C-alpha positions as CSV (number, residue, x, y, z in Angstrom):
1,K,36.0,145.2,140.3
2,E,34.0,143.3,137.8
3,E,36.2,144.6,135.0
4,V,39.3,143.4,136.9
5,Q,37.7,140.0,137.6
6,A,36.7,139.7,133.9
7,S,40.2,140.7,132.9
8,V,41.7,138.1,135.3
9,D,39.3,135.4,134.0
10,R,40.1,136.3,130.4
11,S,43.8,136.2,131.2
12,A,43.4,132.9,133.0
13,R,41.5,131.5,130.0
14,E,44.1,132.7,127.6
15,T,46.9,131.4,129.7
16,R,45.1,128.0,130.0
17,D,44.6,128.0,126.2
18,L,48.2,129.0,125.6
19,L,49.5,126.2,128.0
20,G,47.1,123.8,126.3
21,S,48.4,124.7,122.9
22,V,52.0,124.5,124.2
23,T,51.2,121.1,125.7
24,E,49.5,120.0,122.5
25,G,52.5,121.2,120.5
26,R,54.9,119.4,122.8
27,R,52.8,116.3,122.6
28,E,52.8,116.5,118.8
29,E,56.5,116.9,118.8
30,L,56.9,113.9,121.1
31,L,54.6,111.9,118.8
32,E,56.6,113.0,115.7
33,R,59.8,112.0,117.5
34,E,58.4,108.6,118.4
35,R,57.2,108.0,114.8
36,F,60.7,109.0,113.6
37,Q,62.3,106.6,116.1
38,Q,59.9,103.9,115.1
39,S,60.7,104.4,111.4
40,L,64.4,104.2,112.2
41,L,63.8,101.0,114.2
42,E,61.8,99.5,111.3
43,E,64.6,100.4,108.8
44,S,67.2,98.9,111.1
45,R,65.2,95.7,111.3
46,R,64.7,95.7,107.6
47,Q,68.4,96.1,107.0
48,Y,69.2,93.5,109.6
49,D,66.9,91.0,107.9
50,E,68.4,91.9,104.5
51,W,71.9,91.3,105.8
52,E,70.9,88.1,107.6
53,S,69.4,86.9,104.3
54,L,72.5,87.8,102.4
55,S,74.7,86.2,105.0
56,K,72.7,82.9,104.8
57,D,72.9,83.1,101.0
58,V,76.7,83.5,101.1
59,R,77.0,80.7,103.7
60,R,74.9,78.5,101.4
61,R,77.0,79.3,98.4
62,V,80.2,78.7,100.3
63,D,78.9,75.4,101.5
64,D,77.9,74.5,97.9
65,M,81.3,75.5,96.6
66,D,83.0,73.4,99.3
67,A,80.8,70.4,98.4
68,R,81.6,70.8,94.7
69,S,85.3,71.3,95.4
70,T,85.3,68.1,97.5
71,R,83.5,66.2,94.8
72,A,85.9,67.5,92.2
73,S,88.9,66.6,94.3
74,G,87.4,63.1,94.9
75,E,86.9,62.6,91.2
76,A,90.4,63.8,90.4
77,I,91.8,61.5,93.0
78,S,89.8,58.6,91.6
79,K,90.9,59.3,88.1
80,T,94.5,59.7,89.2
81,D,94.3,56.4,91.1
82,A,92.8,54.7,88.0
83,A,95.6,56.1,85.8
84,I,98.2,54.9,88.2
85,G,96.6,51.5,88.3
86,R,96.6,51.4,84.5
87,I,100.3,52.5,84.3
88,Q,101.2,49.9,87.0
89,G,99.5,47.3,85.0
90,D,101.4,48.4,81.8
91,I,104.6,48.2,83.8
92,D,103.8,44.8,85.1
93,D,103.1,43.6,81.5
94,V,106.3,45.1,80.2
95,E,108.3,43.5,83.0
96,A,106.6,40.1,82.4
97,R,107.4,40.3,78.6
98,L,110.9,41.5,79.3
99,A,111.4,38.6,81.8
100,A,110.1,36.2,79.1
101,E,112.4,37.6,76.5
102,V,115.4,37.5,78.9
103,R,114.6,33.8,79.7
104,A,114.2,33.1,75.9
105,A,117.5,34.9,75.2
106,V,119.3,33.0,78.1
107,A,117.9,29.7,76.7
108,D,119.1,30.6,73.2
109,I,122.5,31.5,74.6
110,R,122.7,28.2,76.5
111,D,121.6,26.3,73.4
112,A,124.2,28.1,71.3
113,E,126.9,27.4,73.9
114,E,125.9,23.7,73.9
115,R,126.0,23.5,70.1
116,L,129.3,25.3,70.2
117,A,130.6,22.9,72.8
118,R,129.4,19.9,70.7
119,G,131.0,21.4,67.7
120,V,134.3,21.8,69.5
121,D,134.1,18.2,70.9
122,A,133.4,16.9,67.5
123,S,136.5,18.5,66.0
């Protein structure tokens, strides 16, 4: 009877040790899985932060390009307006000189007509 009891006790101890070791192994496995999931989460956060940073950089660059494009367009419009103003001024000058020359030519023609008429009257 003592041998049987010792054998039962030994078996119970071995079973308890075995279950403890299985539980410890399962616990280690769960901890390892949790560490792996944590590392995946950290990597996902790192990638998200990196993409967010890149996205902000791209948005900043696009905004900068838009601003430069707007400035360049404004400068081009200003230069074009100035050129048009200069051309219009040149056209106005040419028109004024042409009108003066036409008036002078008309005056010369009238003067010539008057001299011609006087010459005809004199003969």
